[in-house]
C-alpha positions in Angstrom: -9.2 -3.3 11.3 -10.6 -2.0 8.0 -14.1 -2.7 6.6 -15.1 -1.5 3.2 -18.8 -2.1 2.6 -20.4 -2.0 -0.9 -18.7 1.2 -1.9 -19.3 3.0 -5.2 -16.7 5.5 -6.4 -17.0 7.8 -9.4 -14.8 10.0 -11.6 -17.4 12.5 -12.9 -20.0 10.1 -14.3 -17.8 7.1 -14.6 -18.5 4.4 -12.0 -15.0 3.2 -11.2 -15.8 1.0 -8.2 -19.1 -0.9 -8.0 -20.4 -2.4 -4.8 -16.9 -3.3 -3.6 -16.6 -4.9 -0.2 -13.3 -5.8 1.5 -12.1 -6.8 4.9 -8.6 -6.4 6.4 -7.8 -8.0 9.7 -5.2 -6.7 12.1 -1.7 -7.9 11.2 -2.6 -9.2 7.7 -1.2 -8.3 4.4 -4.2 -8.1 2.0 -3.5 -7.8 -1.7 -5.7 -6.0 -4.2 -4.9 -7.4 -7.6 -6.1 -6.9 -11.2 -5.3 -5.4 -14.6 -4.7 -1.7 -15.3 -8.0 0.2 -15.0 -9.6 -2.3 -12.6 -10.0 0.3 -9.9 -7.2 -0.8 -7.6 -5.6 2.7 -7.0 -9.0 4.3 -6.7 -9.8 1.9 -3.9 -6.8 3.1 -1.9 -7.6 6.7 -2.6 -11.2 6.1 -1.4 -9.8 4.7 1.9 -7.5 7.7 2.2 -10.4 10.2 1.6 -8.7 11.6 -1.6 -11.5 10.3 -3.8 -14.9 10.5 -2.0 -17.2 7.5 -2.3 -20.9 8.1 -3.3 -22.4 5.0 -1.7 -21.5 2.5 0.9 -19.2 3.1 3.9 -15.6 2.6 5.1 -14.9 1.8 8.7 -11.5 1.8 10.4 -11.2 0.3 13.9 -15.0 0.3 14.1 -15.4 4.0 13.2 -16.8 5.3 10.0 -14.1 7.4 8.1 -15.5 7.8 4.6 -16.8 11.3 5.5 -13.4 12.3 7.0 -10.8 14.5 5.4 -7.5 12.9 4.2 -5.5 14.8 7.0 -7.8 13.4 9.7 -7.6 9.9 8.2 -3.8 10.1 8.5 -4.0 11.2 12.1 -6.3 8.2 12.8 -3.5 5.9 11.7 -3.7 5.3 8.0 -0.7 6.2 5.7 -0.6 5.8 2.0 2.5 5.3 -0.3 1.2 6.6 -3.6 1.9 5.2 -7.0 4.9 6.9 -8.5 6.6 7.6 -5.2 5.9 11.3 -5.1 8.8 12.2 -2.8 9.9 15.8 -2.4 12.9 15.8 -4.9 14.5 19.1 -3.6 14.5 18.0 0.0 17.0 15.6 1.6 16.2 12.1 2.6 16.1 13.2 6.2 13.8 16.2 5.5 11.4 13.9 3.6 11.3 11.6 6.6 10.7 14.5 9.0 7.7 15.6 6.9 6.3 12.1 7.1 6.4 12.4 10.9 4.3 15.6 11.0 1.5 14.0 13.0 3.9 12.7 15.7 5.7 14.5 18.5 9.5 14.6 18.1 11.2 12.7 20.9 12.1 9.1 21.8 9.4 7.5 19.6 10.4 9.6 16.7 14.0 8.5 17.1 13.0 4.9 17.5 10.9 5.0 14.3 13.7 6.7 12.4 16.2 4.0 13.6 13.7 1.3 12.5 13.3 2.8 9.1 17.0 2.9 8.7 17.2 -0.7 9.8 14.7 -1.6 7.0 16.5 0.6 4.4 20.2 1.1 5.4 20.9 2.7 2.1 18.7 5.6 3.1 20.8 6.2 6.2 23.9 6.3 4.0 22.2 8.9 1.7 20.3 10.8 4.4 21.9 14.2 3.4 21.3 13.7 -0.3 18.3 15.3 -2.1 15.5 13.0 -3.2 16.2 13.8 -6.9 19.7 12.2 -6.7 18.4 8.8 -5.6 17.8 5.8 -7.9 14.2 4.7 -8.6 14.5 1.9 -6.0 15.9 4.2 -3.4 13.1 6.7 -4.0 10.6 3.9 -3.5 12.3 3.0 -0.2 12.1 6.7 0.8 8.4 6.8 0.0 7.6 3.8 2.1 9.8 5.1 4.9 8.2 8.5 4.9 4.8 6.8 5.4 6.2 4.7 8.2 7.4 7.8 10.0 3.8 8.7 10.9 3.7 5.4 12.9 0.5 4.2 11.1 -1.6 1.3 12.2 -2.5 0.6 8.5 -0.1 1.0 5.6 -1.5 1.4 2.1 1.0 0.5 -0.7 0.1 1.5 -4.3 2.2 -0.4 -6.9 5.5 -0.4 -4.9 7.3 -2.5 -7.5 6.4 -0.3 -10.4 9.5 0.4 -12.6 11.9 -1.6 -10.5 14.3 -4.3 -11.6 13.5 -7.9 -10.8 16.3 -8.0 -8.2 15.0 -4.8 -6.5 11.4 -6.1 -6.6 12.5 -9.3 -4.7 14.3 -7.2 -2.2 11.4 -4.8 -1.7 8.9 -7.6 -1.2 11.1 -9.2 1.4 11.2 -5.9 3.3 7.4 -5.5 3.0 7.0 -9.0 4.5 9.4 -8.0 7.3 7.4 -4.8 8.0 4.3 -6.9 8.3 6.0 -9.4 10.7 6.7 -6.4 13.0 3.0 -6.1 13.5 2.0 -3.7 10.7 -1.2 -4.2 8.8 -0.8 -3.7 5.1 -3.2 -3.2 2.2 -1.2 -3.8 -1.0 -2.2 -2.8 -4.5 0.1 -4.5 -7.0 0.3 -5.8 -10.6 3.0 -8.3 -9.7 0.4 -11.0 -8.8 3.0 -13.8 -8.2 5.0 -11.9 -5.6 1.9 -10.4 -4.0 0.2 -13.8 -3.5 3.5 -15.2 -2.1 3.7 -12.7 0.8 0.0 -11.8 1.5 -2.5 -13.6 3.7 -5.6 -12.8 1.7 -6.3 -11.3 -1.8 -9.0 -9.7 -3.8 -8.9 -9.6 -7.6 -10.7 -6.7 -9.2 -12.1 -6.6 -12.7 -13.8 -3.5 -14.1 -14.4 -2.1 -10.7 -15.9 -5.2 -9.1 -14.5 -8.0 -6.9 -14.1 -10.9 -9.3 -12.3 -13.4 -7.0 -11.3 -13.4 -3.4 -9.8 -15.9 -0.9 -6.7 -16.9 1.0 -3.6 -16.2 -1.1 -2.3 -19.7 -0.8 -5.5 -20.9 -2.4 -5.7 -18.3 -5.1 -2.2 -19.0 -6.3 -3.4 -22.5 -7.1 -6.6 -21.3 -8.8 -6.7 -22.3 -12.5 -8.3 -19.0 -13.6 -5.7 -16.9 -11.7 -2.8 -19.0 -13.1 -4.2 -18.7 -16.7 -4.9 -15.0 -16.5 -2.1 -13.6 -14.3 0.7 -16.2 -13.9 1.0 -17.3 -17.5 0.4 -20.7 -19.1 -1.4 -22.0 -16.1 1.8 -22.5 -14.1 2.9 -21.1 -10.8 6.2 -19.4 -11.2 8.5 -19.8 -8.2 
């Protein structure tokens, strides 16, 4: 579904991504892992067209998109949930969701998508007339994901969805992300919670200083000695 081929992305003169290549197959959850500053969020923003690449190419469903505008990329079927949620705080939950559906025609499919979103996140239905600013951090993250789902994407980009959430909410959120995947959604997940990410994803890439350091099936990487030592603590897999 998504092919990222030897891309280089810069902030001014700083080379943030160096010759990064990634593949995402239809129906997979693919995790992008690594420490702060590794280039994970930049990778997602490059796919979304927010940060242009200087070299390499990005293809979605066989068509090159790295020269397309962010709005066109959304219309092609890629939606991103940004780090920090970035909901519209003065709008209601329902108004936020309607804005997420700006690329789709209102009608039966809209209503079906809305019902599905409320099925994933029933608390949002209870709070649909509340403004975004009155929601808890976890509820705001649920709203950010739901807003992206309202565009009925083929590929969902999630940037640090567990950031700032309690362990109980993190577990709940990852279970919902897995459920969204099982419905047929393809997901590219950027996350610092390596343990949870490897448990729900099919394949993973680990970035270090803007390069792919390790990659492989998640079930294999979670057993990898280097991954355990660096990311899971004391060389042990935490269940």
